[in-house]
C-alpha positions in Angstrom: 0.0 0.0 0.0 1.1 3.5 -0.7 2.9 4.7 2.4 1.4 8.2 1.9 -2.1 6.9 2.6 -3.2 7.2 6.2 -6.4 7.5 8.3 -7.7 9.5 11.2 -10.6 8.3 13.4 -13.0 10.9 14.8 -15.4 10.5 17.7 -17.6 13.5 17.0 -18.6 15.7 14.1 -17.0 18.8 15.5 -13.6 17.2 14.8 -14.2 16.5 11.1 -12.1 18.3 8.5 -13.7 21.5 7.1 -13.9 20.0 3.6 -15.5 16.7 4.7 -18.8 17.4 2.8 -16.8 17.9 -0.5 -16.5 14.1 -0.5 -20.0 13.3 0.6 -21.5 14.1 -2.9 -22.4 10.5 -3.8 -24.6 10.0 -0.7 -26.2 12.3 1.9 -25.6 9.5 4.5 -21.9 10.4 4.8 -22.5 14.1 5.1 -21.8 16.0 8.3 -25.5 16.6 8.9 -26.4 13.0 8.8 -23.4 12.0 11.0 -24.7 14.7 13.4 -28.1 12.9 13.5 -26.2 9.7 14.4 -24.2 11.6 17.0 -27.3 13.0 18.7 -29.8 10.2 18.2 -28.3 6.8 17.4 -29.6 3.6 18.9 -28.6 2.9 22.5 -26.5 -0.1 21.6 -24.6 1.7 18.8 -21.3 3.6 18.9 -20.3 5.5 15.8 -16.9 6.6 14.6 -16.0 8.7 11.5 -12.9 7.9 9.4 -11.0 10.3 7.2 -8.6 8.8 4.6 -5.6 11.0 3.7 -3.0 11.2 1.0 -0.2 13.1 2.6 -2.3 16.0 4.2 -5.2 15.9 1.7 -8.5 14.3 2.6 -9.3 11.8 -0.2 -11.9 9.6 1.5 -14.5 9.5 4.2 -16.1 6.5 5.9 -18.5 5.5 8.8 -18.2 2.7 11.3 -20.8 1.5 13.7 -20.1 -0.7 16.7 -23.2 -2.7 17.9 -23.5 -4.4 21.3 -26.3 -6.9 20.7 -26.4 -7.9 24.3 -28.2 -4.7 25.1 -31.2 -5.8 23.0 -34.2 -7.5 24.7 -34.6 -9.7 21.6 -33.3 -10.0 18.0 -36.8 -10.0 16.6 -40.0 -11.6 17.8 -41.9 -12.7 14.8 -40.4 -16.1 14.0 -40.5 -18.5 17.0 -38.8 -21.7 16.0 -35.8 -23.9 16.9 -33.6 -22.2 14.3 -34.4 -18.8 15.7 -33.4 -20.0 19.2 -30.2 -21.4 17.9 -29.5 -18.1 16.2 -30.1 -16.1 19.4 -27.8 -18.5 21.3 -25.0 -18.1 18.7 -25.4 -14.3 18.8 -25.3 -14.0 22.6 -22.2 -16.1 23.0 -20.1 -15.7 19.9 -21.3 -12.7 17.9 -22.9 -10.1 20.1 -20.3 -7.4 19.6 -20.1 -6.3 16.0 -18.0 -3.7 14.2 -19.7 -2.6 11.0 -17.8 -0.7 8.3 -20.8 0.9 6.7 -24.3 1.8 7.9 -26.3 -1.0 9.6 -29.4 1.3 9.6 -29.6 1.5 5.8 -29.3 -0.6 2.6 -26.8 0.2 0.0 -23.2 1.6 -0.4 -23.2 4.1 2.4 -19.9 2.8 3.8 -17.3 5.2 2.2 -16.8 7.8 -0.5 -13.6 8.8 -2.3 -12.3 11.8 -4.2 -12.1 11.4 -8.0 -9.2 9.3 -9.3 -8.5 7.6 -6.0 -7.7 3.8 -6.1 -10.6 2.0 -4.4 -8.5 -1.0 -3.5 -5.9 1.1 -1.8 -8.7 2.9 0.1 -10.2 -0.4 1.2 -6.8 -1.4 2.6 -6.8 1.8 4.6 -10.3 1.0 5.9 -9.1 -2.5 6.9 -6.3 -0.8 8.9 -8.8 1.6 10.5 -11.0 -1.3 11.5 -8.1 -3.0 13.2 -7.3 0.2 15.0 -11.0 0.6 16.1 -10.8 -3.0 17.4 -7.8 -2.0 19.5 -9.5 1.1 20.8 -12.5 -1.0 22.0 -10.1 -3.5 23.5 -8.5 -0.8 25.7 -12.1 -0.1 27.0 -12.5 -3.8 27.8 -14.8 -4.4 24.9 -14.0 -7.4 22.7 -15.1 -7.1 19.0 -16.3 -10.5 18.0 -17.1 -9.7 14.4 -16.0 -7.2 11.7 -18.2 -6.8 8.7 -18.2 -4.5 5.6 -21.6 -3.8 3.9 -23.6 -3.2 1.5 -22.0 -3.5 -2.0 -23.2 -4.4 -5.5 -21.5 -7.1 -7.5 -19.2 -4.5 -9.0 -18.5 -2.6 -5.8 -17.5 -5.8 -3.8 -14.6 -6.4 -6.3 -12.8 -3.5 -4.7 -12.4 -5.7 -1.6 -10.3 -8.3 -3.4 -7.2 -7.3 -1.4 -4.7 -9.6 0.4 -5.7 -8.2 3.8 -9.3 -9.4 3.4 -8.6 -12.9 2.0 -9.9 -14.6 5.1 -13.2 -12.7 5.1 -16.3 -14.7 4.2 -18.2 -13.1 1.4 -22.0 -13.2 1.9 -25.1 -12.1 0.2 -28.2 -11.1 2.2 -31.7 -10.0 1.2 -31.5 -7.8 -2.0 -32.0 -4.1 -2.1 -35.4 -3.3 -3.7 -35.0 -0.4 -6.1 -37.8 1.2 -8.0 -36.7 2.9 -11.2 -38.9 5.8 -12.4 -39.6 5.7 -16.1 -38.6 9.0 -17.7 -41.9 9.1 -19.5 -43.9 9.2 -16.3 -44.9 12.7 -15.3 -47.8 11.9 -13.0 -49.0 9.1 -10.8 -51.6 8.3 -13.6 -48.8 7.5 -16.0 -47.5 4.9 -13.5 -51.0 3.4 -13.1 -51.5 3.2 -16.9 -48.2 1.2 -17.2 -49.5 -1.5 -14.9 -51.1 -4.8 -16.1 -54.8 -5.2 -15.4 -54.1 -7.5 -12.3 -52.0 -4.8 -10.7 -54.2 -1.9 -11.7 -57.0 -3.8 -9.9 -54.6 -4.2 -6.9 -54.0 -0.4 -6.9 -57.7 0.4 -7.1 -58.6 -2.1 -4.3 -55.9 -0.6 -2.1 -57.0 3.0 -2.7 -60.6 2.1 -2.0 -59.7 0.4 1.3 -58.0 3.6 2.4 -60.7 6.2 1.7 -61.2 6.7 5.5 -57.5 7.5 6.0 -56.1 11.0 5.8 -52.5 11.5 5.0 -50.7 14.6 6.2 -47.1 15.9 6.0 -46.1 16.6 9.6 -44.0 19.6 10.7 -41.3 19.4 13.4 -43.8 20.7 16.0 -46.3 18.0 15.1 -43.7 15.3 15.2 -42.7 16.4 18.7 -46.4 16.6 19.9 -47.0 13.1 18.6 -43.7 11.6 19.6 -45.2 9.0 22.0 -47.7 7.7 19.5 -45.1 7.7 16.7 -42.7 5.6 18.8 -45.3 3.1 19.8 -46.2 2.5 16.1 -42.5 2.3 15.1 -41.7 -0.1 18.0 -44.6 -2.4 17.2 -43.3 -2.9 13.6 -39.6 -3.1 14.6 -40.1 -5.7 17.4 -42.2 -7.9 15.1 -39.6 -8.0 12.4 -37.9 -11.4 11.8 -34.5 -9.9 12.8 -33.3 -6.8 14.6 -29.9 -5.5 15.6 -31.0 -2.1 17.0 -34.0 0.0 18.0 -34.2 3.7 17.3 -34.4 6.1 20.3 -37.7 7.9 20.9 -36.4 11.3 19.7 -34.8 10.0 16.5 -37.4 11.5 14.0 -37.5 14.8 15.9 -33.7 15.1 15.6 -33.7 14.1 12.0 -36.4 16.7 11.1 -34.6 19.4 13.1 -31.3 18.9 11.3 -32.5 18.0 7.7 -35.7 20.2 7.6 -37.3 19.8 4.1 -35.0 17.0 3.0 -36.6 14.7 5.6 -40.3 14.0 5.0 -42.5 12.6 7.7 -46.0 11.6 6.6 -48.7 10.7 9.2 -51.8 8.6 8.4 -54.9 9.4 10.5 -58.4 8.1 11.0 -60.1 11.1 12.5 -57.7 12.6 15.0 -55.9 9.3 15.7 -52.5 8.6 14.2 -52.6 5.0 12.9 -49.4 5.0 10.8 -46.5 6.9 9.4 -43.6 6.7 6.9 -40.5 8.7 6.3 -38.5 9.6 3.2 -35.1 11.2 2.7 -34.2 13.2 -0.4 -30.7 12.0 -1.4 -29.9 13.9 -4.6 -32.0 12.5 -7.4 -32.6 9.4 -5.3 -35.5 9.0 -2.8 -34.5 6.9 0.2 -37.3 5.3 2.2 -36.6 5.3 5.9 -38.5 3.9 8.9 -42.2 3.5 9.3 -44.8 2.4 11.8 -48.4 1.3 11.8 -51.3 -0.2 13.8 -51.2 -3.8 12.6 -55.0 -4.3 12.7 -55.7 -1.2 10.6 -52.7 -2.0 8.3 -54.3 -5.4 7.4 -57.9 -4.1 7.1 -57.0 -1.0 5.1 -54.0 -2.2 3.1 -52.1 0.7 4.7 -48.5 -0.5 3.9 -49.4 -1.0 0.2 -51.0 2.5 0.1 -47.8 3.9 1.7 -45.7 2.4 -1.2 -48.1 3.9 -3.8 -47.8 7.3 -2.0 -44.0 7.2 -2.1 -44.1 6.3 -5.8 -46.6 9.2 -6.6 -44.5 11.8 -4.7 -41.2 10.7 -6.3 -42.7 10.8 -9.8 -44.3 14.3 -9.2 -40.9 15.6 -7.8 -38.8 14.2 -10.7 -36.7 11.7 -8.8 -34.9 9.0 -10.7 -35.4 6.1 -8.4 -36.6 5.0 -5.0 -34.6 2.9 -2.6 -37.1 0.7 -1.0 -34.3 -1.3 0.8 -34.8 -4.8 2.0 -37.6 -6.6 3.8 -41.2 -7.1 2.5 -39.6 -8.1 -0.8 -42.7 -9.5 -2.5 -45.1 -6.6 -1.8 -42.4 -4.2 -3.0 -41.9 -6.1 -6.2 -45.7 -6.0 -6.7 -45.5 -2.2 -7.1 -42.6 -2.4 -9.5 -39.4 -2.5 -7.4 -36.6 -4.8 -8.7 -34.1 -6.7 -6.5 -30.4 -5.8 -6.6 -28.2 -8.4 -5.0 -26.0 -7.0 -2.3 -22.8 -8.4 -0.9 -20.7 -8.0 2.2 -17.7 -9.4 4.0 -17.6 -10.8 7.5 -14.9 -12.3 9.8 -14.8 -13.5 13.4 -11.9 -12.6 15.7 -11.5 -16.3 16.7 -9.7 -18.0 13.9 -11.3 -21.4 14.6 -14.8 -19.9 14.6 -14.0 -17.9 11.5 -13.1 -21.1 9.6 -16.7 -22.2 10.2 -18.2 -18.8 9.1 -19.9 -20.2 5.9 -21.9 -22.6 8.1 -22.5 -20.2 11.0 -23.7 -17.4 8.8 -26.9 -19.1 7.8 -27.9 -18.9 11.5 -26.9 -15.2 11.6 -29.0 -14.1 8.6 -32.5 -15.5 8.3 -33.3 -16.9 4.9 -36.3 -15.3 3.0 -38.3 -17.3 0.5 -40.3 -15.0 -1.8 -41.7 -14.7 -5.3 -40.8 -11.8 -7.5 -43.7 -10.1 -9.2 -43.8 -8.0 -12.4 -46.7 -5.6 -12.3 -46.0 -3.8 -15.6 -47.6 -4.6 -19.0 
């Protein structure tokens, strides 16, 4: 590796170089503002560090790491109650509860690092590997043993940059795909999208909209988010704890902090029946890309009124009207997302265990760490 490449690890955003945001062009999720959100309102079991990559004295790369202590969670997800789930929980508690992520465990996609133009990606990855080992040592001084180091989420092309000698013992894995909705350049309105659907899926759209006639959707201001914080958190927590797998829970003030810092780039939509909040979703404007974020809902009303499907249609309509290029629907709920037109993009990562013996069994262990999802891809278009 070029000896002129080096790294600096920062604990808070006030320490970051003045030109940090010059390199955060590819994604808002490495910008100072977003890192400030994490600094002020990250999950209780998460510790974030920010990494600057330098060539001589020049900042040429930026990155994010997140340390997760899974022992602080009450559960890893309460939906699936089976023997395999119990084995997975046992494995996590004893062998994989303290995880260092190079990337963002709260999002799907390459939000791990960004580089200046012309920088060799493989050399930068070698620097990140050195930074990860340095972070491992920092935690060790505090009496915290890092069990697992993982790098995520990369496309088939992006993961090729990690083919360096330092990472030859890492296990390459693929998890649930990133569901990406591409907006046809000929669509100018929601009706253009509806017209492009086959009859079966136009009928699905009409049925969903009919089911939701009693529901009012409103864009909420910061003041409204604060006033409804208790109800918002209850709806979020209900969905999160019933997911098949969890590594964190957001703090109660997370959406308030996000809105306060990002203002109009962070959209919060509440769904009401009368005066009662029965669901919400959130969106983040990321250049020409719309990133979906967290949501919550009352499960009974969700089923009866097809609320989740209506939320997806609302996200599509807004993104078409505002001339976005694509929507990142992320992972989970793969089949219903494909039924509205999202396509799966396979994502890859690398993972290794600090114990060499355990690491040699990583291909077998990993299937317990990542629940398998069986689903059928849909194609709603003519």
